[in-house]
C-alpha positions in Angstrom: 30.3 40.7 19.9 29.9 39.2 23.4 27.0 38.6 25.7 25.0 36.0 27.6 23.0 33.5 25.7 19.8 32.0 27.2 16.5 30.4 26.3 13.4 32.4 25.4 12.5 32.8 29.1 15.7 34.8 29.5 14.7 37.3 26.8 12.6 39.4 29.2 15.7 40.0 31.4 17.8 41.4 28.4 19.8 38.2 27.8 20.2 37.3 24.1 17.9 34.4 23.3 19.5 31.2 22.0 18.3 29.5 18.9 15.5 27.3 20.3 13.1 24.8 19.0 13.7 23.4 15.5 12.1 22.1 12.4 13.1 18.4 12.6 12.1 16.9 15.9 13.3 13.3 15.3 14.3 10.9 12.5 13.9 7.1 12.7 14.9 4.6 9.9 14.9 0.9 9.2 17.6 -0.3 6.9 17.4 -3.7 5.3 20.7 -5.0 4.2 19.7 -8.6 3.7 17.4 -9.9 0.9 13.7 -10.5 1.3 10.8 -11.5 -0.8 7.0 -11.0 -1.0 4.4 -13.0 -3.0 0.6 -12.6 -3.6 -1.8 -10.9 -5.9 -2.3 -7.7 -4.1 0.0 -5.5 -1.9 0.7 -7.1 1.5 2.8 -6.4 4.5 6.6 -6.4 4.1 7.4 -7.1 7.7 11.2 -6.3 7.3 10.1 -2.6 7.3 7.9 -2.7 10.5 8.7 0.3 12.7 7.1 1.7 15.9 7.1 5.5 16.0 5.7 8.0 18.5 5.6 11.7 17.5 6.9 14.1 20.2 4.2 16.6 19.6 0.4 16.0 18.8 0.5 18.5 15.9 3.6 17.2 14.2 3.9 16.3 10.6 5.5 13.1 9.6 7.3 12.6 6.3 7.6 9.0 5.2 10.3 8.0 2.6 11.1 4.7 1.1 13.9 3.7 -1.1 13.6 0.0 -2.1 15.8 -1.9 -4.5 13.5 -4.5 -6.1 13.5 -7.2 -8.7 11.1 -9.9 -9.9 10.1 -12.3 -12.7 6.9 -10.4 -13.6 6.2 -6.9 -14.5 4.5 -4.1 -12.4 4.8 -3.4 -8.7 2.7 -1.4 -6.3 3.4 0.0 -2.8 2.0 2.2 0.0 2.8 3.1 3.6 0.5 1.4 6.1 -0.5 2.2 9.7 -0.7 -1.3 11.3 -2.1 0.0 14.7 -5.1 1.7 13.1 -5.4 -0.5 10.0 -5.2 2.3 7.5 -3.2 3.3 4.4 -1.0 6.3 5.3 -0.8 9.5 3.2 -1.3 10.1 -0.5 -2.6 7.4 -2.7 -4.7 7.3 -5.8 -8.3 8.2 -6.1 -10.8 5.5 -6.5 -11.4 4.5 -10.2 -13.4 1.5 -10.9 -12.0 -1.7 -9.5 -8.4 -0.5 -9.8 -6.1 -0.8 -6.7 -5.2 2.4 -5.0 -1.5 2.7 -4.2 1.2 5.4 -3.5 3.7 3.9 -6.0 3.4 1.8 -9.0 5.7 0.9 -11.9 5.9 -1.4 -14.9 9.3 -3.0 -14.4 10.6 -5.3 -17.1 10.8 -9.0 -16.1 14.0 -10.1 -14.5 15.4 -6.6 -14.0 16.2 -4.7 -10.8 14.8 -1.2 -10.3 14.2 1.2 -7.4 10.9 2.0 -5.8 11.2 5.5 -4.5 8.1 7.0 -2.8 7.2 9.4 0.0 4.2 11.0 1.6 3.2 13.3 4.5 1.1 12.1 7.5 -0.6 13.8 10.4 -1.0 11.3 13.3 -2.6 13.8 15.7 -1.2 11.9 18.7 2.0 11.1 20.6 1.0 7.5 21.1 3.4 5.0 19.6 2.1 3.7 16.3 3.3 0.7 14.2 3.9 1.6 10.6 5.1 -0.6 7.7 5.2 -0.8 3.9 2.7 -2.8 1.9 3.8 -3.9 -1.6 3.9 -6.7 -4.2 4.4 -7.5 -7.8 1.7 -7.9 -10.5 -0.3 -11.2 -10.5 1.3 -13.9 -8.3 4.9 -13.2 -9.2 7.5 -12.9 -6.3 8.7 -9.4 -5.4 12.4 -9.6 -4.4 14.0 -6.9 -2.3 17.7 -6.1 -2.4 18.3 -8.6 -5.2 17.3 -9.4 -8.7 15.3 -12.3 -10.0 18.1 -14.4 -11.4 20.4 -13.8 -8.3 23.3 -15.8 -9.7 26.3 -16.2 -7.4 28.8 -14.4 -9.5 30.8 -11.1 -9.5 28.5 -9.4 -12.1 27.2 -6.0 -11.0 23.7 -7.1 -12.2 23.7 -9.8 -9.4 25.0 -7.5 -6.6 23.3 -7.3 -3.2 21.8 -3.9 -2.4 20.2 -2.2 0.6 16.8 -0.5 1.2 15.5 2.0 3.7 12.2 3.2 5.2 12.6 6.6 7.1 10.2 8.6 9.1 11.1 12.3 9.8 9.1 14.3 12.4 8.7 18.0 11.6 7.3 20.5 14.0 3.7 21.2 13.1 4.3 25.0 13.4 6.7 25.0 10.5 5.0 22.7 8.0 1.7 23.5 6.3 -0.1 20.8 4.4 -2.9 21.7 2.0 
């Protein structure tokens, strides 16, 4: 089969239309390869994951994903995505229930071990203005949350003391192809 290929405007003239548009409009990711820590009694900003992002279309849907390697000397962690520009939690997080914290991710890690915090959510910014996003998180009580390392962090060749990497990724999807209910 042969023929001319053009954009959708060429369709009226009999030219075969090219595959135009697309579902994914852009992807931006922050990769943290060094170690970091966060301390406190409630989730707070983890600045190593700060990212400015501007959607290309006002009706775009953004998919936030985090893969964090974490460790600590306490038990229990909590995380959520945060819109620093508009001071608001982004996406799905728990319903209000008494005085409980409302987060997107939480676990009950055993003391001293390394685990993964993997969480994701959808967001509809409704604008093409650049917005600053980040991840908020911490460990239970006042224990220190470590990222990309375990609590002990001995300088030896044991796999349990290995350095790791973590990522925060935002994928922009065309609003016409994603329906959120």
